[in-house]
N, C-alpha and C positions, 0 to 999 in steps of 0.2 A: 504493500500500500504506500509506503514512504517513497519507494523508487518511482512508482507510476505517478504519484502526485507531483513529484519533482519534475518528471518529464512533461506532464500536463502543463505545468506553469513555466517551463523553461524560457519560452520566448515572450510570454506576456507578463509574468510576475503579477504584482498588484495592479500595475498599469504599464503601458508601453507606447512608444512612438518609433516608427521605422520608415526608412526609404529603401525600396527594393527594386532590383532589376530582374525581370523574368525573360528568359530566352527559350523559345519554343522551337524545337527542331522536329519537323515532320517531313514525310516523303515529298510533300508538295512545296516545301520551302522552309525558311527560317524567319521568324518574326520576334520582335523584342518589345516589351512593355516596361515602363517605369511607373512605380506606384508609391503612394504614401499610405500608412496604416496607423491606426490608434486602437488601443484596447484599454478596458478598465474592468477589473474583477474577472469573474468567470463567464459573465453573460453578455458583455458589451464589446463589440468590435466593429471597426469601419475600415474598409479598403477603398481608396480612390485611385483610378488610373490617371496619370499625368501626361503620358505620351505613349504612342504616337497621337498626333493632333486629332485624327478622325475618331479616336476612342477616348480622348481626354474627358474627364468628368463622369464617366461610367463608374458605378460604385456598387459595393456589396455591404450591407448593414446587418449586423446581428444584435438583437436585444433579447431580453428575457421573454418577449412575446413571439420571437421567431426570426426568420431569415428573409431578407429582401434583396433584390437587384434593382438598381436605379438606372433608368435610361434618360440621360440629360436632354437629348433632343426632343423627346416627347414629354419630358418632365413627369415621368411615371415611375412609381415605386411598385414593383411586382413581387408578390410573395413567392418564396421558394418552398414547396411542400417537402416534408421529410423524405418522401420517396425519391426526390431529386438530389439528395445530398451527394450521391455518387456521380452526378453529371459533371462534365468537363467545365472548368472555370475559364471563361474567355478563350476557348479553343485550345487550352493547354492540357497537359497530362495530369495536372493537379485538379482535384475535385472541389466543389463548394465546401465540403467538410474539411478538406486539408487547409484551406485558407482561413476560415473563420471558426473552425473547431466547434461545431454544434455538439459533437459527441465528446465524451470524457473517458480517458483510459481508466481512471479510478472509479467512476460511477457506472459506466456501461459495460465494463469487462471484468472478468475474474482472471487474475494473473498468477502464473506459477514461475518462480525464479529457479534457474539452475546455472551452470557454467558451460561454456563451449569453447573449444580451441579452433581458431581459423587462422591459417597461414602463420602458425607458431605463436599466436597471441591468444591469451585467455580473456574471454568477455563474460559478463553477466548476460544470460539469455532469458528474456521474458516472453513467455507464451501467453497471449491474451485470447480468451474465449468470451464471446458476447454473453451477457446476462439475458435471461428471458425477457422478451418485449423491448430490449434496448434498440434504439433507432440507429443501428449501425449498418455499414455497407458490406463488410467482409466477414467471413465465417471464422477467420483466425488471423491474428497478427503475431509476428515474431520480431522482437527487438534485440539487437546486440548493443550492449552498453558497457562502457569502461567501468571496471569494478571500483576504482578509487573515487573518481569525480562524477560518476553517473552521466557521462557524456554519450548521447546516442551516436552510433557509428553507422548502423544500417537497420532499416525496417523492411520487413517482407510481408506482403499482403496476400492472403490465400482465400480462395472460394472453393468450397467442397474439395479441399486437399490440393488444388492446383494453384501454383504461383501465378498471380495476376500481374503484380508489379513489385518493384523494390524501390526504396528511397535510400540514397547514400548521403551521409553528412560529412562535411570536411571544413577546412579553413577555420579552425577553432581560435576564438579570441576570448579574452576575459572581459565581460560586461557586467558591471554592478556586482563584482565579486564572484560571478558564475562563469564557468567555462562553457562557451556556447559556439556550436558550429554556425558559421556565417554563410555557408552555401549548402543547398539541398538539391539533389538531382533525382528526379523521378525517371525510372527505367521501365517501360511497359514490357511485359514478357512476350506479348504477341507481336511486337514491332521492335526488334532489337536495334534497329538503326535510328530509332526515334528517342527523344528525351526532352524533358523540360528542366531547366536549371533556374533556381531562384537564389539570388545573391543579395545579402543585406549590405547596402551601401552605408547605412547608419542605423543604429539601434540603441535606444535609451529605455531603461527600465526604472520603475518606481518613481515616476515623475508626475507632476500635476497634469491631469487631463480633464478638460471641461466636460461635465455630464451632458451639456447641450449638444455635443457632437453626435450623440447617439439618438437624436430625435430627427424627425423628417426635416424640420427647419435647419437643424445643424448640419445634416447630411447635404442639403442643398447648398448651404454656404461653403462647406468644405469642397464640394464638387466643382464649384466655380473657381476655386483656387485662390 
C-alpha cells in the first residue's frame, strides 16, 4: 500500500505544475505537442495544449465530478464517460486515464510485491489486479520499481494475459526531494515501430495552485493562455 500510494502521487504530490512535450510516432508520420498541466489533490487536474497552433487551447479537465474534453473553437466542454478512459488522448498512445489518472493504483487495484532480476538488476515487482467494479482499463498491471527510492522503471499492461503495451521511465531528476523520471515512453505491443514519448520540460510540486483553475470558467481562461 505504501509503495503504490507513493507511485500514485509521484508526479502530482499535493499539487503540481508542469510543461511537457509529447512526441507521437506513428506509421503515418510524427507529430509533436507542447502542453501545460496543473493538479491539486487526488481529484483535480487540467491539461492544456499550447502548440501546434491548430490544436492550441484544447484541454482535458478532471474534477471530482468526472472527466471532460474542451474544444476551444466550439467553446464546448464534452464529458468523457468511464468507458472511454482507454481511448487515445489526442491521437497518441497515451490514454485519457494515463494523462489525468481517473483511476488509482491504491484504490482500484490489489497489489502483490515481490522481486525480479532483469539484465542483472534486482527490482521490486508489483503485480496489480483490479478490484471488483473498479473503473479500470487493463486486467493486470506489472510495475518494476527500484527497491531503494521506489522509482518506476517500467510498467507493463496486460489484457487477458496478453501484453498490450509497456511504458518505460528514464531521465531521472530530483524534484521536491523525490527522484522522478522526467521522460515516459509508451510502446504498443501490436505496433513495435510506433511510440509516444512525453518529456517534462518543467515540473514543480507542492506549490500554490488556484482552485478556480478546475472550474469551467478557469479552464476557459487557462485555454486562452
